[in-house]
N, C-alpha and C positions, 0 to 999 in steps of 0.2 A: 504494500500500500504506500502510495506517495503522499507524504505530508509536507506541504509547502506553505510557509507563512511569509507573506510579502507586505511590508509596511513602509511607507515614507516616514522619515523622521527628520527633525530639525534640531535635535539636541543630542543627548547621549554622549556628552563630552565628559572627560575626566582629567584629573591631574596626574600625569604619568611621571615617574622618576626621570630626571634628566631633561624634562621639557620646561620651557620658561613661560609659556603662555597657555594656561589651563583653558581659556575660552576658545581655543582653536585646536583642541585635541579630540581625538576619538579613539575608541577601543573596540576591537573585535575579538570576542572570546570563542574558544572552542566549545563544542556542545557540552563537554564535561566540566567546563569552567576552569580548567587547570592551565591552559595555554592562552596567552593574550598577545595580540599584535596591537601595539600602541602607536598611533600616527599623529604627527603634529603638522599643521599647516600654518607656518609662520612666514618668515622671509624666504624659506625654502620648505620642501616637504621632507620629513624624516620619519623614521620608525624605530621602535625597539621591539624585541621579541622576549617575552617574559614567561617563564614556567613557574607556576606558584609564586614564590617571592624571589625567584632566581632570574636575574637578567642574563639571557643567553647571548643576545645580540644587542649591543649598546647603540645609542643614538647614531643612526646612519642615514646619510642624505641620499636622495634619489632624484634624478631629473633627466630630461631629454633635451639635447641642444639641436635645433633645426637650423636650416639655412635662413638667411635674413635676420640673424641675431635673435631668433626666437628661442627662449629658454622655458620649456614646459616644466614648471616646478618652481619658478622664481616668483615670489610674492603672490602665491596662489589665492584666487578668490573663488570661494565655494558658491556654486549656483544651486545645487540640490544634491540630495543623497537618497539612496534606497538601501534598505537592510533586508536581507533574505535569510531565512533558515530553511535548509533542505535536508530531508531524510528520505533517501530512496535507495535503490539497488541498481547496479549495472550487471547485466548478464553477458557472459562470453564463453565461447567454446575453445578459445585459443590462448589461454592464460594459465597462471598458476592456481587459479580458483575459478569456479564457475559462477559464483555470486560475490560481488564486491559491494560492501556497504559504503554508500556515498552520503555521509552525514557531515554537514558543515554550516557555519555561519559566515555570512558575506556582507560586505558593505561596498556599494558602488558610489563613487563620488564624481559628479560632473563639475568641472571648473570652467570659469570664463576663459575664453581663448580657444575653445573647440577641442578640449581634451579632458581626460579624466583617468581615474585609477579604480581598479577592483582589488579589494583586500579580502582574502578568504582564509578561514582558520578551521582546521580539523583537529580532532584529538591528537593526531599523530604528526601535526606540522602545520605550517602556514605558507602562504604564497601571496604575491601581489603581481599585478601587471598594469601597464599603461594602455590606453586606447586613445585614438584620435577620431574626431568627427569634423574634419576640415573639408573645404570645397575643392582645394587643389592638392595635387601631389607635392611632395617635399623631399628634401634630403636630410638624413639624420647624420649629424657630424659627430655626435658623442652621446653615449649613455653613461650616466653616473650611477653605479650600483655598488654601494658600500655595504660591508658587513663588518662592523667594528666589534671588538671583543677585548678581553683581558690580554695583556702582553704575555702572560704565562700560560694561557690556554694552549693546548696541544693542537697541532694541525697535522692530519695524516692525508697526504696528497701525492699525486703523481705529477712530477714535472714533465713538460715536453722533453722528449728524448733527444736533446740537442746539446752541444757543448755549452758550458756555463757562460762563455764569453759571446755567444751568438746573440744577434740583435733580434728584436721582435719579428721582423720580416722573415728571418730564417725559422723562427719558432712557429710562425703561423702555418708552415708547411710541415705537417705532423701526421704520423700514423695513429696517434692517440694510444700508444702502448708504452707502458713503463712500469717498473715496480714502485712500491710506495716508499715515501720518505716521511719521517716524523720529526717535528721540531716544535719549539715554542713559536707562537705567532710572531713575536719580536724577532725571531731568527729566520723567518721565511725570506728567501732570496728575492729582493725586489726587482732583480734583473731577469728573473726567469718566470715563465708562465706555467701555471698549474692548470691542467684540464680537469673538467668536472666529471663525476661528482668528487667532492672532497669532504673530509670529516673533521669537525672541530670538537674537541673533548675538554670539558670543564674539569676543574680540580675535584669536584664531587662526583664525577663519572657521567654526568648528563652529556649527551652528544647532540650535535646539529650537523646533519648532512646537507650540504648546499649543492643544488643543481638547478636545472631549468626544464620547463615542459612546454609543449605546444610550440616548439621552435619551428616556425615556418616563415619563409620570405624575410629572413633576418639572419645576421651572423651569430654564431655560437659565442658563448661567453667563456673566457679564461679568467682566472683570478691570480693576482699577485699582491705582495705586501703594499699597502697604500703608502703614499709619499710621507705622511706624518707618522707612520708606524703604528697607527691605532687599530689596524685590522687588515682586511683584504678588500681589494677593489677590482671591479670588472674591467677587462680589456677585450676589445673586439677587433677582428681583422678588418681593415678598410676594404672598401669595394674594389674588386679587380677590374681595372680598365683595359688591360691588355694581357693576354695569355698566349703561350706558344706550346706546341707539342714538345715533350721531352720526358725526362725521368725514366721509369722502368719500361724498357722496350718501346719508348715513344708513346706509351699508353696513358701518360698523365698530361695534365694541362698546368703548366708552370706559370705563375703570375710574374709578369715582367714590369708591370706598372700598376700602381694603386691610386685611387682617387683620394681626395682629402676627407671624404665622408665614409661612413661605415655602411649605409643602406639607403636605398631609394624607397620612400614610403608612399603608400596610397593615401588618398585624402581621409578615408575612413578605414580603420584597421585596428586589430588587436595586436599587441606586442606579446612576446613570450612571457610565460610565468617565471618569476624568480622564486625558487622553491627552497624551503628550509624544513627538512624532516627532523623531528625531535624524538629522542628516545631517553628513557630513564634506565632501562635495561638494554644491553647491547642486542639481545635477541630480537627486540622489536624492530630493528633495522632490517632483519632478514625477511620480514613479511610486511613491508610498507608499500602501499599502492598509490601514493600521491601522484607520481608522474603519469600513470595510466588514467587516474581520475581526472587530472587536469588537461589531458589531451583532448583534441577535438574528436567527437564521435565518428564512427565509421562512415565513410562516404560511399561504401559499396552497397548496392542493392541486393546482391547475391553473394553470400559467403560460403555456400554449401560446397563449392568446388575446392576450397582451400583445404589441403590435406597435409597436416604436419606429419612428421615421422623421423625415422633414423636413416642415416646416410653412410654408405660405405665410401670411404675417402682415401684417395691414392697418393696425394702429394706428400703427406708427412712420412709415409713409409717408403717413399721413392719408387712407387710402382713395383715393389718387390713381391714376387710370388715364386715359391720353390716347387720343384718336382714337376715342371712342365717341359714340353719339348719345343719351346719357342723362346726367343729372346723377349723378356718382359720390358715394358716401357710404354710409351705413348703410341699404342697401336690397337687394332681391333681385337686381336687375340687376348691381350691383357684385359681389356675392358669387358670382354665376355666372361673372363674368370671372375671379375668383380661382380658382374651381374648375376652369375650363377651363385656366388656366395651370398649376395643379398637375397636372392630368391629362396635359397635353402634356409636362411635364418629369419625370414620374414621381415627383412628391412625394406622400407618403402622406396629408397632412392640409391642411386650411384651418382657421384659427381665426376665430371670431366674437368679437372682443374687446369691451371695454366699449361699450355702446350698443345692443345688440340687445334688452335688456330695459328696461322703463320705469325711468328714473332717479328715485331718491328713494323708490321703492316698496319696495325691498329684497324683491321678490317675483319669483322666477324664472319664475312662471307668467304674469306680465304682460309680454307681448312687444309691442314697438312695432309700429304698423300697417304700417310699410314692410317688415317682415320676416315671412316665412312659414317657420318652422323645418321643418315637415313637408315643404314643397315643396323647400326647399334640401337637406334630408337625402336626399330621394329623388333629386334631380338629382345630388348628389355620389355617391351609391351607383352610379348608372348610369355615372358616369365613373371609378369605382374609387378615389374619394377619400373620406376620413373627415372629419367635422366635430368640432371641439372648441369648447366654449362657455366664455366668461369668466363668472365668478361672484364676487360680493363675499362677504366672510366672513359677514356677518349673514344675507344672503339664502340662502346655502347651508346655514348651520347650522340655521336655524329650520325648514326643511322638507327636511332632508337625505335621508331615506329616500324621500319622495314625489318629490323632484326627480330623484334617481338613477333610480328606477323609471320615471318618465314619459319622461325623455329617452333612456334606454337603449332603451325600446320604440320610440321614433321613429328609432333608428339612430344617435344621437349617440355618439361614441367616447370622450369624456372632457371634463374640466373644467379650466380654469385658475382656481384659487382665489386671490383677491387681497385685500390690505388687512387682513390680520390684525394685523400690526405689533406683535406682543407675543410674549413667550416665557415668560410665567408658567405655572404648572401647568395652569390651565384652557385656555390657548391651545395648549399642547403636546398636551394630551389631545384637543383638537379635531382636530388633524391625524391622530392615530391613528384616531379615529372616522371621519373622512372617508375615509381610506385603506381601512379595512375595509369601510365601506358601499359605496364605489365599486367595490371588488374584487368584492363579491357580485353587482354588476350589470355586471361586466366593463367597467368604465370606467377610463380612464387619468386620472392627475392630474399637472398641473404646478403648482408652488406658488410664488406670488409674495407680496410683502409678508411674507416669512418669514425667520427666522433661518437660519444655515448648516445644511446637512444633517448629521445625526448617525447615519445608518445606517438610517433608515426605508425607504430605497430597496432595502435588502436584506430587511428584514422584510416589507414590502409592495412587491414589485417593480413593481406598477402605478403607483407614484409614480416618475416618470421624471426630471423637471427641478426645479431649485430656483433661486430668485433669490438674495437675500442677497448681491448683487454689484452693483457700480456699472457697469452694462453700457451698451451702445450706446444704449439707449433714452433715457439722460440727455442725449444730445447734441442733443436737440430744444430743450433749455432751459438747458443748462449754460453758465456764463459763459465768455468767450473765453480766460481764463487757465487753464481746466481742462486738465489734461495726461493724457488717456486713453492716450496712447502709452506712457508710462512705466508706467501702471497695467497695461496689457496684458502687460508682461513682468515683472510683480510678482505679480498674483493667482494665476497657475497654480502658483506655489511655495507659496502660503499658503492662500487660500480654496479652491482646487480640490483641495487635499489632503483636504478634508472630503467632497468629492463633486461631482456634476455641477453645471454652472452654466447658467443661462438668460441668457447674455450677449447673445443676439440679434444676431449679426453679419450681414454681407451687403450693406453699403452700396455703391452704385455711384457715388455722388457723394463723391469723396475729395479731401482738401486737405492740404497740407503745413504745416510749422511756421509759426505766425503767421497763417495764412489762415482758421482756423476762426472761425465765429461762430454763435450759436444761431439756428435757423430752424425753426419748428414744423412747417410744412406741407411743406417740401422740405428735410429735414435732411441733414446731411453727416457724414462720419466723419473723424477725424484719421489721418494716415498714408496709405500707398499702397494701390492697388487690390489688389495681391497679398497685402498684409497681411490684407485681409478674407477672401480665399480661405484663407489659412493658419489663420485662426480655426477653420474647420470641422474641421481636423485636430488642432489644439492644444487647443481648448476641448472638454471632455467634455459632451455634451448628447444623450441618447438621443432627445429631441425637439428637433431642430435647426431654429431659426427662420430663414426667409429674410425679412429685415426690409424690403427695398425693394419698390418697386412692380413688378408684372408688366411694365408698359411699359418700365421702366428695364432689367429683366432681359432682355427680348426684344430690346432694342437692344444687348445685350452677351452674345450667346448662348453664345460659347465659355466665358465666365466662369460663367454659370448652369449650363451643361452640366457643367462641372467640379464645381461645388458639388453638383449632383445626384448625381454619381458617388461622392462621399465617403461611406463608411459612417458610421453613428451609434453602433454598438457594435463591439467589436473582439475579436480573438483574442489579440493581443499588443501591448504598448506598450513602446517603447524610448526612454528619456530619454537622448538622446545627449550633450547638453551644455547648459549654461546658467548664468547668474549673475543673482541676484535684482536686478530693476530694470534689467538691461542687455540680455540676449538669451536666446533659447530655441531649441534644435534638438530636434525630436522626430520619431520614426517610429512608425507604427502599422500593424498588419497585420490584414486580414480575408480569410479563405480564402487564396488564393495571391497576393494583391495587397498591395503596400506603399504607404503614403502618407507623404510626408515634408514637414515644414514647418519654417520658421524665422521668427523675428521679432527685431527690434532696437528699442532705444529711439530717441531722436533722433540718435544717433551712427551714421554710416555704418559698415558692417562687412564685412570679408572673412572668410568662414568656410570651413573645410575639413572635409568630412564623410567619414569612413571607412566607406564602404558595406559593405565586406567584414566589418565587425564583426557584421552581422546578415543579410546576403544574399550570394549568389554572384553578383557583378556581371555575369559573362559571360553569364548566362542571362536577363537582364532588359532591357527597354527602358523609357524614361522619357519622360513628358509633363511639361514644366516650365512654370510660370508664374513669371517673374522680374520684378523691378523694371526698368522701361524705362530707357534711357540718360538720359532727362530727368525721371525720377521725383522727383528732388530739387527740381525747379521746378514740375512738373505731376504731382501724385500719382496721377492716373489712367493715367499712361503705364506700360505693361507690355509684355512680350514673351512669346509662347508658342512652344514648340518641342517636337519629338519627335525622340529620338535614342537610340542605344544608350548604355549606361553606360560610363564611362571604364574602360579596361583595367586601370589601376592601382588601381581601386576607390576613388579619391579624387574626390569631387564638390566643385567650387569654387563657392561661393555668394556673390554680391555683393548686399548689402542697402543700399538708399538710406536716408537719414534717415527714421525712422518706417516703415521698409520691411519687406517680408516675402518669403517664398518658399514655393511650394506645388507638390508634384509627385505624380504617380501612377506607380508603378513596377510594370510588368506583365511576367509571364513571356513569353518569346518563344514564339510559337505555331508 
């Protein structure tokens, strides 16, 4: 039942800490009353974020600078306001839960000068956005987005992976992949850009995850330490005026000249939401829906054709298949092996990654002679498997409509678009054009070389996966000191709050602490075998990649059979417990089955999981994959067992260093 209360109001002002003019202040509180966004309209517009009596974000100024010396936010004059309380649900078949509670309080403020703001507060966070109602189009020269905090607050963030001495222009060209760095706010490097989401931790353990939502027709936001050192400030890539082909195999568009402004604005438009997700317990970050809720609803009339699933992936394992009578590689025979494997294990897709089209041509109609797309698509169809094709940015962009039409007619099911590596306004608009065009031809998209998700997967549900993560693929080349195990128990609290991840798990060659080294053709993962299985439950990915070789999987059939059994979208998610950088325990349900997973950092850990908090233990049996007795020495050691759940409802889980746990909980038949 939808319960909506709408009322115009002309008062509701309060005296917020740090504000000098009580007569021009307003407050928006969360439905439970614990979180407040306090806004002041004085000589400028500023806000505070307060949880109970704790100020999480101190007085922070916001404004938009347009052409003609127009400053939206300077000496604001309020015309009218509207307050809304909404309590409804969002239903979806392509997410980590089928029903999303959408309960918030909101104030919309119209100001003289043809602009306004919307302030919205949920129990789990707050957001604001600008909007304009102008007659003419305009240029946006600058957006001031401040997030001020205590100098000793901790910031956990990923810097753009460029040398510290690189200028902003170099940093704007980014794959949005890096490990996390932690420091005091006062010690954040003001010369380096951090990409979103990032996490701020107060001394009392409360946390604020800062990101953005509904990013459309506007550049993405980076954060860096503000000039006065009082917190973090937004930085936006200027509008690209001139680009040229270059980069990876000529498949990228490199910016050669930028305008003095960051965006071209339509007369009437909504700007992206600036999002602040709030948690008292770390585990609350594992099941936060703010970005999805704040995104524009689906623009597709028909979503029934969208089929999530698992994907046999060849690039990470370097097209390696053993025991065959042909040379493996980018050729028809190898892909038939992958298709046969996918069909045998019930996997929905096989991907043809980089290499099926002629390198350097940036033309997706030029296919290498070793590949016959029509033949492979027909063969895959006979086996009940779909094919997904890799596509570079430039090659997809320059013939988008023709490419989608041609390959959809051949039976191709989607594209993996790669190497955009930008989030300026032009790049952001490319993704929306790609999503809309692909949807018209009933094609799925998985997006690589991309910034974090900001809700396009709700607006265009055919967009299923996003990179913007330092995933397993890096372990082909990462230096030995790389610590992906700690990253594994960090990114779900931060990056995954924004949306699905294309982490690409599933390694069957696993090594413990100190044993990893980069190996391109026969790569390995850090941590235990069961950790790789746990990824399929913890990591959200409607297109879940199986990164290892079919040969390696078929030698470990009970592991691959378990992976194949794990759903990729869910009816319910329960974040049981966790601590950023230390461990995670999570349960998810699809239909009448539950899947349970845990991971730890390099510390061994004994966990107690109270099953009765979400299921009736007496009515279920459990299939468990646990770290083996010697997994601390030999990471591939694991044990599998099937049993009834403990009568007391408490499941004890032992994790080796870098370990994991994965289980399937099934009703008694």
